[in-house]
C-alpha positions in Angstrom: -14.3 -19.4 -34.2 -13.2 -20.1 -29.6 -11.1 -22.7 -29.6 -9.7 -21.7 -26.2 -10.9 -19.9 -22.7 -8.6 -18.9 -19.8 -11.0 -19.1 -16.5 -9.9 -17.9 -13.6 -12.6 -16.3 -11.1 -12.9 -15.4 -7.1 -16.5 -15.4 -7.8 -17.4 -18.7 -8.7 -21.4 -18.6 -8.7 -22.1 -20.8 -11.5 -18.2 -21.5 -13.1 -18.7 -25.0 -13.3 -22.0 -25.4 -15.2 -20.8 -22.6 -17.3 -17.5 -24.7 -18.0 -18.2 -28.0 -18.2 -21.0 -26.1 -21.7 -17.8 -24.8 -22.5 -16.0 -28.1 -22.7 -18.8 -29.9 -24.1 -18.6 -27.5 -27.2 -14.7 -28.4 -27.7 -13.4 -26.0 -26.0 -10.2 -26.1 -24.6 -10.1 -24.9 -20.9 -7.3 -23.5 -18.9 -6.7 -21.6 -15.4 -5.6 -21.5 -12.3 -4.9 -22.3 -8.6 -8.8 -22.8 -6.7 -10.8 -22.2 -9.5 -8.5 -25.2 -11.2 -9.4 -27.1 -8.8 -12.8 -26.5 -8.5 -13.5 -27.5 -11.9 -11.5 -30.5 -11.8 -13.7 -31.7 -8.8 -16.0 -31.4 -10.7 -14.5 -33.8 -13.7 -13.4 -31.1 -16.0 -10.1 -32.2 -18.3 -8.3 -28.6 -16.9 -4.6 -27.4 -18.0 -2.9 -25.2 -15.7 -1.9 -21.6 -16.9 2.1 -23.1 -15.4 1.7 -25.7 -18.1 1.0 -23.4 -20.6 3.7 -20.6 -19.6 6.6 -23.1 -18.2 6.4 -21.3 -15.1 4.9 -22.0 -11.5 2.8 -19.8 -10.2 5.0 -18.3 -7.1 5.0 -15.3 -4.5 1.8 -16.8 -2.7 0.0 -16.5 -6.0 0.5 -13.2 -6.5 2.3 -14.5 -10.0 0.1 -16.6 -11.7 -1.3 -15.0 -14.9 1.5 -12.2 -15.3 3.5 -14.0 -18.1 4.1 -13.0 -22.1 2.5 -16.9 -23.4 -0.4 -15.8 -21.6 -1.1 -12.3 -22.6 0.1 -12.6 -26.4 -2.3 -14.8 -26.6 -5.6 -13.1 -25.8 -3.9 -9.8 -27.1 -3.0 -11.0 -30.8 -4.9 -9.5 -33.8 -5.9 -12.0 -35.9 -5.8 -10.4 -38.7 -2.6 -9.2 -38.7 -0.1 -10.6 -40.3 2.5 -9.8 -38.8 1.4 -10.5 -35.2 0.7 -14.1 -36.4 4.2 -14.6 -37.8 5.3 -14.0 -34.5 3.1 -16.2 -32.7 3.8 -19.3 -34.8 7.6 -18.2 -34.4 7.0 -17.8 -30.5 4.4 -21.4 -30.7 1.9 -19.0 -28.5 -1.3 -20.1 -28.7 -4.2 -18.0 -28.9 -6.5 -17.1 -26.2 -10.0 -16.5 -27.6 -11.6 -16.3 -24.6 -11.3 -14.6 -20.9 -13.2 -15.6 -17.9 -12.2 -13.4 -15.2 -14.0 -11.6 -11.8 -11.4 -10.5 -9.3 -10.3 -10.2 -5.4 -13.4 -10.1 -3.2 -11.7 -6.5 -2.5 -15.3 -4.9 -1.7 -16.4 -7.2 0.7 -13.0 -7.3 2.5 -13.5 -3.7 2.9 -16.5 -4.0 4.8 -15.5 -6.2 7.6 -15.8 -4.9 10.7 -12.1 -6.4 11.8 -10.6 -5.3 8.3 -6.5 -4.6 8.6 -5.2 -2.9 6.0 -2.6 -5.8 5.2 -6.1 -7.3 4.4 -7.2 -5.0 2.4 -4.0 -4.7 0.4 -3.5 -8.4 -0.1 -6.6 -8.4 -1.6 -6.4 -6.2 -4.5 -6.2 -8.2 -7.3 -3.6 -7.6 -10.2 -3.5 -10.1 -12.9 -7.4 -10.3 -13.2 -7.7 -6.8 -14.5 -4.2 -6.8 -16.0 -6.3 -9.7 -18.5 -9.4 -8.1 -18.2 -8.2 -5.0 -19.4 -6.1 -7.3 -22.1 -9.0 -8.3 -23.5 -11.3 -5.9 -23.2 -8.9 -3.8 -25.7 -8.8 -6.5 -27.9 -12.8 -7.7 -28.1 -12.7 -7.8 -31.7 -11.6 -10.8 -30.9 -11.4 -11.9 -27.9 -14.9 -12.7 -25.5 -14.5 -11.6 -22.2 -16.6 -12.2 -19.2 -16.7 -10.9 -15.8 -20.5 -10.8 -14.9 -22.1 -14.6 -14.5 -24.9 -13.2 -15.5 -23.7 -13.4 -18.7 -22.9 -16.5 -18.7 -26.4 -18.4 -20.2 -26.6 -15.7 -22.9 -22.9 -16.3 -24.2 -23.4 -20.2 -24.3 -26.3 -19.6 -26.5 -24.4 -17.8 -28.7 -21.5 -20.5 -29.0 -23.4 -22.7 -29.4 -25.3 -21.9 -32.6 -22.1 -19.8 -34.2 -18.8 -21.3 -32.5 -18.6 -18.2 -31.8 -20.2 -14.7 -30.3 -21.4 -11.7 -32.2 -19.1 -9.0 -32.6 -21.9 -6.3 -30.8 -21.5 -9.2 -27.7 -18.0 -8.6 -27.5 -18.0 -5.0 -27.0 -20.8 -4.7 -25.1 -18.6 -7.1 -22.8 -15.8 -4.9 -23.0 -17.9 -1.6 -21.6 -18.7 -3.6 -18.6 -15.0 -5.3 -18.5 -13.9 -1.6 -18.2 -16.6 -0.2 -16.6 -15.8 -3.3 -14.0 -12.0 -2.4 -13.4 -12.7 1.7 -13.0 -15.4 0.9 -10.3 -12.2 -1.6 -8.6 -9.8 0.5 -8.7 -11.6 3.5 -7.4 -12.4 1.6 -4.4 -9.2 0.6 -4.2 -7.7 4.4 -4.4 -10.7 5.6 -1.7 -9.9 3.4 0.8 -6.5 3.6 0.4 -7.1 7.5 1.0 -9.1 6.9 4.0 -7.1 4.5 5.5 -4.0 7.1 5.0 -6.1 10.2 6.7 -6.7 11.6 3.5 -9.8 13.7 3.8 -11.5 16.1 0.8 -12.7 18.1 3.6 -9.3 19.5 5.0 -8.8 22.9 5.9 -5.4 23.3 3.6 -5.3 24.6 0.3 -4.7 21.9 -1.6 -7.6 19.3 -0.5 -9.3 18.6 -4.0 -7.1 16.9 -5.8 -6.3 17.7 -9.2 -8.9 14.6 -10.8 -11.5 12.5 -8.8 -12.9 9.7 -9.5 -16.6 8.3 -7.4 -18.0 5.0 -7.4 -21.6 4.2 -6.6 -23.5 0.4 -6.9 -26.9 0.7 -9.0 -29.6 -0.2 -5.3 -32.9 -0.4 -8.2 -34.0 1.4 -11.0 -37.3 4.0 -10.5 -40.5 4.0 -11.9 -39.9 7.5 -12.8 -37.7 10.8 -11.6 -38.7 14.0 -10.4 -41.3 14.3 -12.8 -43.2 11.1 -14.6 -41.5 11.6 -18.0 -38.1 11.6 -16.5 -36.0 8.2 -16.0 -34.1 7.1 -13.0 -32.7 5.2 -10.7 -31.1 4.9 -7.4 -27.5 4.3 -6.0 -25.7 3.5 -3.4 -22.3 5.2 -2.4 -20.2 2.3 -1.1 -18.0 2.4 2.0 -18.1 0.5 5.5 -20.5 2.7 7.4 -23.4 4.4 6.4 -25.8 6.5 8.4 -28.6 7.0 4.8 -31.2 5.7 3.3 -29.5 2.9 1.6 -28.5 1.0 4.8 -32.6 0.7 5.4 -34.5 -2.3 4.8 -38.1 -1.5 3.8 -40.8 -3.5 6.2 -43.8 -2.5 4.1 -45.4 -0.4 1.4 -45.3 0.9 -2.2 -41.1 1.0 -3.4 -39.8 4.0 -3.4 -40.1 6.6 -6.1 -37.4 9.1 -6.9 -38.9 11.7 -4.7 -39.3 9.6 -1.7 -35.5 9.0 -1.3 -35.1 12.2 -1.7 -36.9 13.9 0.7 -36.3 11.0 3.2 -32.9 11.7 2.8 -33.0 15.6 3.7 -35.5 14.2 7.0 -33.1 12.1 8.0 -30.2 14.8 7.4 -32.5 16.9 9.5 -32.7 14.6 12.5 -29.1 14.0 12.9 -29.0 17.2 14.4 -30.7 15.7 17.2 -30.2 13.2 20.6 -33.6 13.7 22.1 -36.6 12.2 20.6 -37.2 14.4 17.6 -40.1 14.0 14.7 -39.4 15.8 11.1 -41.8 16.2 8.8 -41.1 16.7 6.1 -42.5 17.8 2.3 -40.5 18.7 -1.3 -37.1 18.7 1.0 -38.1 21.1 3.6 -39.4 20.6 6.7 -43.1 21.2 8.0 -43.2 20.4 11.0 -40.2 19.5 13.7 -40.9 18.7 17.0 -38.5 17.4 20.3 -39.9 15.6 23.3 -39.2 13.4 26.3 -40.8 11.0 24.0 -41.9 9.8 21.0 -45.3 9.7 20.7 -45.1 13.2 22.0 -43.0 14.7 19.6 -44.4 13.4 17.1 -47.9 14.8 18.3 -46.1 18.2 18.3 -44.3 17.8 14.7 -48.0 16.8 13.5 -49.8 20.1 15.4 -47.0 22.2 14.1 -48.2 22.1 10.7 -51.6 19.7 10.2 -51.7 20.6 6.3 -48.5 21.1 5.2 -47.6 16.8 6.8 -50.5 15.3 4.1 -48.7 13.1 2.1 -45.3 13.9 4.0 -42.0 12.1 5.1 -41.8 11.5 8.7 -38.5 10.4 10.7 -38.2 9.2 14.1 -35.2 8.8 16.2 -37.3 6.4 18.6 -38.5 3.4 17.7 -42.0 3.6 16.9 -44.0 2.2 19.3 -48.4 0.8 19.5 -49.5 4.0 20.8 -47.6 6.3 18.4 -48.8 4.6 14.9 -52.0 4.6 15.9 -52.0 8.3 15.8 -49.8 8.2 12.9 -52.3 5.8 10.8 -54.9 8.8 11.3 -53.4 10.5 8.6 -52.3 9.9 5.1 -48.0 9.5 5.1 -45.7 8.3 2.4 -43.3 7.3 4.4 -42.1 6.4 8.2 -38.3 6.3 8.7 -37.6 5.4 13.0 -34.6 3.0 14.1 -37.4 0.4 14.9 -41.3 -0.3 14.8 -42.9 -2.6 18.1 -44.2 -5.9 16.3 -47.7 -3.9 17.5 -46.8 -1.0 15.8 -46.2 -2.8 12.6 -49.3 -4.4 12.9 -51.2 -0.9 13.0 -49.1 0.4 10.1 -49.0 -2.2 7.9 -52.9 -2.1 8.0 -52.3 0.8 5.5 -51.5 -0.3 2.1 -49.1 1.6 0.4 -47.1 3.4 3.9 -43.8 2.6 3.3 -41.9 1.8 6.4 -37.8 1.7 6.3 -36.2 0.2 9.4 -33.1 2.4 9.7 -31.6 0.9 13.0 -28.3 3.7 11.9 -30.6 6.6 11.4 -29.7 8.5 14.3 -25.5 8.3 14.3 -23.9 11.6 13.2 -23.1 12.1 9.4 -19.6 11.3 8.5 -17.5 13.8 7.2 -17.3 13.6 3.5 -17.9 15.9 0.5 -21.3 17.3 -0.7 -21.8 17.2 -4.7 -24.3 19.1 -6.7 -23.8 18.3 -10.7 -24.1 21.3 -13.2 -24.5 20.9 -16.9 -21.1 20.1 -17.3 -19.7 19.3 -14.5 -19.8 18.7 -10.7 -19.0 21.0 -7.6 -18.2 19.1 -4.5 -17.8 21.5 -1.0 -17.6 19.3 2.7 -20.3 18.9 3.9 -21.9 21.3 6.4 -21.6 19.3 9.8 -21.2 22.0 11.4 -24.3 24.5 13.7 -22.3 27.4 15.4 -19.2 28.8 15.4 -19.5 30.9 18.4 -22.1 32.4 20.1 -22.4 36.1 21.0 -25.1 38.3 22.7 -25.0 41.4 20.6 -28.4 43.1 22.3 -29.1 44.7 25.7 -30.7 41.9 26.8 -29.6 38.3 27.2 -32.4 35.6 26.2 -33.5 32.9 29.2 -32.1 29.8 29.4 -35.5 28.0 27.8 -35.6 31.0 25.2 -31.7 30.4 24.1 -32.5 26.7 24.0 -35.3 27.5 21.6 -33.4 29.8 19.2 -30.3 26.4 19.8 -33.3 23.9 18.2 -34.6 26.9 15.6 -31.0 27.4 14.3 -30.2 23.0 13.6 -33.7 23.6 11.7 -33.2 26.6 8.9 -29.9 25.5 8.8 -32.4 22.4 6.5 -34.5 24.6 5.0 -33.4 26.2 1.4 -32.5 29.1 1.4 -33.9 32.4 2.1 -34.7 30.4 5.0 -36.7 31.6 8.4 -38.2 29.3 11.4 -39.9 29.9 14.1 -40.4 28.1 17.3 -41.6 28.2 20.8 -41.5 24.8 23.6 -39.1 22.7 20.8 -41.5 22.9 18.5 -42.0 24.6 14.8 -44.6 27.2 14.7 -44.5 28.7 11.3 -41.5 28.0 8.7 -40.2 30.2 5.7 -38.4 28.2 3.0 -36.6 29.2 -0.9 -37.7 32.7 -0.7 -35.5 35.6 -3.2 -36.2 38.2 -0.4 -35.4 37.7 3.7 -38.2 39.7 4.6 -40.7 37.6 2.3 -39.5 34.3 3.8 -40.1 36.3 7.0 -43.3 37.1 6.3 -44.6 34.1 4.3 -43.9 32.5 8.0 -46.0 34.8 9.7 -48.9 34.6 6.8 -48.8 31.1 6.6 -49.2 29.7 10.1 -51.9 28.6 12.5 -50.4 29.1 15.7 -49.9 32.3 17.9 -46.3 33.4 17.8 -46.1 35.6 21.3 -43.2 34.6 23.1 -41.2 32.1 20.0 -38.1 32.9 18.7 -37.0 33.1 15.3 -33.9 31.7 13.9 -32.4 32.5 10.3 -30.1 30.8 8.1 -28.1 34.4 6.8 -27.5 37.3 8.6 -30.3 40.4 8.1 -29.4 42.7 5.4 -31.7 45.3 7.2 -33.7 45.7 10.0 -37.3 45.0 8.2 -37.0 41.6 9.8 -36.8 42.3 13.2 -39.6 45.1 12.9 -41.9 41.8 11.2 -41.0 39.9 14.1 -41.9 42.5 16.4 -45.4 42.9 15.3 -45.5 38.7 15.3 -44.7 39.1 19.1 -41.5 37.0 18.6 -39.6 37.6 21.9 -35.6 36.3 20.4 -33.5 35.7 17.6 -30.6 33.6 16.5 -28.8 34.6 13.2 -24.9 33.8 12.2 -24.0 38.0 11.6 -21.7 39.8 9.5 -23.8 41.7 7.6 -22.6 45.7 7.5 -25.7 47.1 8.6 -26.0 44.1 11.6 -25.8 47.4 14.1 -29.3 48.4 12.8 -30.9 45.7 13.4 -29.4 45.5 17.3 -30.9 49.0 17.7 -33.8 47.6 16.2 -34.0 44.7 18.6 -32.7 47.2 21.4 -35.9 49.1 20.5 -38.2 46.0 21.0 -37.2 44.4 23.7 -36.0 41.5 21.5 -32.9 39.9 22.7 -30.3 38.5 19.2 -27.5 36.3 19.3 -24.6 35.8 16.3 -23.7 32.7 15.4 -20.5 33.8 13.5 -21.5 30.4 11.1 -24.1 31.2 8.3 -26.2 27.7 6.5 -26.9 28.9 2.9 -28.8 25.6 1.3 -29.4 25.7 -2.8 
C-alpha cells in the first residue's frame, strides 16, 4: 500500500494534478524547494524534506535529500525483519513512492550562450541518487521519472491502493535508462569541454569503455525491408547539421531508406561550397553537378543519369526557386532536401502529394570532426570520421592536367570518396558522366561505369577511391577517351600505371589519401 510519496521535479508538467490525485487517495506528500512551493500554492498540504530530516537545505540547494532518513525510507526492504526493526528503532518512516525528474542538463548545454560553470550547476546529484535507490527497491517502491506515466499510475493506485509489481519493474527499468542517458550526456559534454575527441592522433585516442546516448525521433513504418522493424534516433549535441535537425514541409513520412539515403546525400553535398546538386540512389550518387546557380546544377545532375535518378533523393545547397521546382516536378523523386524553398517553389512541389520536402538550413555546414560507428554482430567498430580529402597533390606523369582538368579532377575525387568501394567516378565540366560503385574488382567498377553511361567520355577525367593494382584501368580509360586521372597511389605496381599513362598521353596525379567506403 502506498502511504507516502516524495515529489521533487524540475519538469513540473502535470505535477500539480498528479499530486492532488495522490492526496485525494490519502497519500502523504513530502517535497523540496520549488516543487513544494508550487504544490502549496495549488492548495495542497505538503511536508518539507527538511521537516523529515531535521536538517535544512543548504549549499544553494545542492544538499536537500542526501540524508539517511530519506534513503533509508526508500531502500528499506519491507519483508526484511532486520530492516523493519532498524527502521522502528531509528524512528524512520517508509517512503513508498518517489516522483523525481532531473535538472535540465540537456536543455542547458543546448543553449548557445551556455558556460561550463552553468552546465556544472545543472548536474543533478540528489535526483539520480533517489531514483536509483527507488529503482533498486522496486519490489516495494514505485518510482516515477516520466510525467507520461502519471495517469496510468493513478488508475492502478485508485484500484488497489498500490501499483502492480510488473509496473514497478517497468518503471525501474525506465529509471536506469534515464539515468544512464543523463550521465552519458554529462560525460560527453565534459569530454568536449576539456578538448578530448575520439579522433586524436595519440595511441590512446579511444577509451577503454565508451557510451553513447540518443533520443528517438520517430518509429518508422518498417526498416530496410518491409519485414524489418526500425526507428530513427537523434544524437544529442549542441550543434547539428544532419537530417534530424531539418523540418519536413511536405510529403509522406520519411522511411528508413529515405533517411539513410538522405544522410549519404547530405554528407557528399558538404564537400562542396559552390552551388551543387546531389542525386542519389541506395546511398550511391547517380548524378552530381556544380554550376553558377542551383537551377543549372540541378539540370546537369539530372542529365548526368536520367534513368537512375527515378525515385531518388535530391540534396541541394542553395534555396530551391520557382524555375528549379518546375523542372524537378517533372521527375518522380522521393525526397528533396535544401536549405530553403521559395513560396512559389513550395506551391509547385506540393502539388506532388507524396514528395517529401525537407528544409535543412544547416545543410552547407561542414561536418564536425567526430566518429563513425559500424555495428557488427557482437560489437561496434569505431573510427574517426573521414573529413579529409587529399594529403598532397603530386603529378606523376610526363604531362600535367590543365587548370580545367584539375578542377574536374578535384570535383570527381570529392564524389568518389562517397561512392561504395571499389569506386570509379568519371566527370567533365563539373558534372558526373559515369559512376561505377561497389565492385569487387576495380577494373569491373571502371567497366561498369563506362558501359552504363549514355555520355561520350572523350576529354573527361577519372577518379578512383584507391590505387590501381594493375595498368588495366589506365588501358581501359584510354579506350574511353579519358584524359586525366586522380587516384591515391601507393601500389607496388604504380610504375606500371604511370608508364601506361605516359604511353597514352594521360596525365595522372596522386593524392596520398585513400577513401575506401564499405
